[in-house]
C-alpha positions in Angstrom: -0.3 40.2 9.6 -2.8 37.5 8.0 -1.7 34.0 7.6 -3.1 31.8 4.7 -2.0 28.8 2.6 -1.0 28.8 -1.0 -0.5 26.1 -3.4 2.8 25.1 -5.4 1.3 26.7 -8.6 0.8 30.1 -6.7 4.1 30.1 -5.0 5.7 29.6 -8.5 3.8 32.5 -9.8 4.8 34.7 -6.7 8.5 33.8 -7.4 8.3 34.6 -11.2 6.7 38.0 -10.5 9.3 38.8 -7.7 6.7 39.3 -5.1 8.5 37.0 -2.5 10.3 39.2 -0.1 11.5 36.4 2.3 11.2 32.7 2.9 11.0 31.0 6.3 11.4 27.3 7.2 9.7 26.7 10.5 9.9 23.4 12.5 6.5 22.0 13.4 5.2 18.7 15.0 5.9 16.1 12.4 8.1 18.1 9.9 9.1 21.4 8.4 6.8 23.9 6.7 7.4 27.0 4.4 6.3 30.3 5.1 6.5 33.0 2.4 6.6 36.7 3.3 5.2 38.9 0.5 4.9 42.6 1.8 3.0 42.3 5.1 1.0 39.1 4.0 2.5 35.8 5.2 1.4 32.5 3.5 2.1 28.8 4.3 2.6 26.2 1.4 -0.4 24.0 1.4 -0.4 20.1 0.6 -1.7 19.4 -2.9 -4.5 17.0 -1.8 -5.5 17.9 1.9 -5.2 21.9 1.5 -3.5 21.6 5.0 0.0 23.1 5.7 2.4 21.0 3.9 5.0 19.3 6.2 8.4 18.0 4.8 9.7 15.1 7.0 13.2 15.9 6.0 14.9 19.3 5.9 16.9 18.2 3.0 13.9 17.5 0.9 12.6 21.0 1.8 15.8 22.7 0.8 16.0 20.7 -2.7 12.5 21.7 -3.2 13.1 25.4 -2.6 16.3 25.4 -4.7 14.2 23.9 -7.6 12.0 26.9 -7.4 15.0 29.4 -7.4 14.9 30.1 -3.7 18.4 29.8 -2.2 18.2 32.2 0.8 16.0 31.4 3.7 15.7 31.5 7.4 15.4 28.5 9.5 13.3 28.5 12.8 14.2 25.3 14.5 12.9 26.4 18.0 10.1 23.7 17.8 12.3 20.9 16.5 12.0 17.6 18.2 14.3 15.0 16.7 12.4 12.3 18.6 9.0 13.3 17.0 10.5 13.3 13.6 11.8 9.7 13.8 8.5 8.5 15.1 6.3 10.2 12.6 4.1 7.8 10.8 1.4 7.7 8.2 -1.2 5.1 9.6 -3.4 5.9 6.5 -0.8 4.8 4.2 0.0 1.6 6.3 -3.9 0.7 6.2 -3.9 1.4 2.5 -1.0 -0.8 1.8 -2.6 -3.5 4.0 -5.6 -3.3 1.8 -3.6 -3.6 -1.4 -1.8 -6.6 -0.1 -5.0 -8.3 0.9 -6.5 -7.6 -2.6 -3.5 -8.8 -4.3 -3.5 -12.2 -2.1 -7.3 -12.5 -2.9 -6.7 -12.0 -6.6 -3.9 -14.7 -6.5 -6.2 -17.1 -4.6 -9.2 -16.5 -7.3 -6.9 -17.0 -10.0 -5.7 -20.3 -8.7 -9.2 -21.4 -7.9 -10.3 -20.6 -11.6 -7.2 -22.5 -13.1 -7.9 -25.6 -10.8 -11.4 -25.6 -12.1 -10.2 -25.4 -15.6 -7.6 -28.1 -15.1 -10.3 -30.4 -13.4 -10.1 -33.7 -15.2 -13.9 -34.6 -14.6 -16.1 -34.5 -17.6 -18.0 -31.1 -18.2 -21.4 -30.6 -19.2 -22.2 -28.2 -22.0 -24.6 -25.2 -21.3 -27.1 -26.6 -23.6 -27.2 -30.0 -22.0 -27.4 -28.5 -18.5 -30.3 -26.3 -19.7 -32.0 -29.5 -21.2 -31.4 -31.6 -18.0 -32.8 -28.9 -15.6 -35.7 -28.1 -17.8 -36.7 -31.8 -17.6 -36.2 -31.8 -14.0 -38.5 -28.6 -13.7 -41.1 -30.4 -15.8 -41.0 -33.5 -13.6 -41.5 -31.3 -10.5 -44.4 -29.4 -12.0 -46.2 -32.8 -12.9 -45.8 -33.8 -9.3 -47.2 -30.7 -8.0 -50.5 -31.0 -10.1 
């Protein structure tokens, strides 16, 4: 018996074609996976982005997913179920992404305040044309000194 992964659209087509002979929910470290039996071939549902076996953290979410697909009968293998691991399962990649998003938002807010402070500054400003004229005169004075 060979085991491979299939994506959501493939699973949907298999169900529509009546190719699925049985469905098994299996406890894995970190969640629950789906195994689809079609003849003598067994396939696991893959996660959309990573291509790895998709894990559902909550059994209720997995059951709702299967019901939406039209699968109402399935076996559950809870022999590897560890309730402590399910509760401590975390996504450090998401935590880091959220931290970066908050830092970026804080920086944007700081930058906007700095720009607004500059705009609200009561000191007189110099136009671009005047600044170019002043610095051109300073450059000419420096060139005269060098000669």
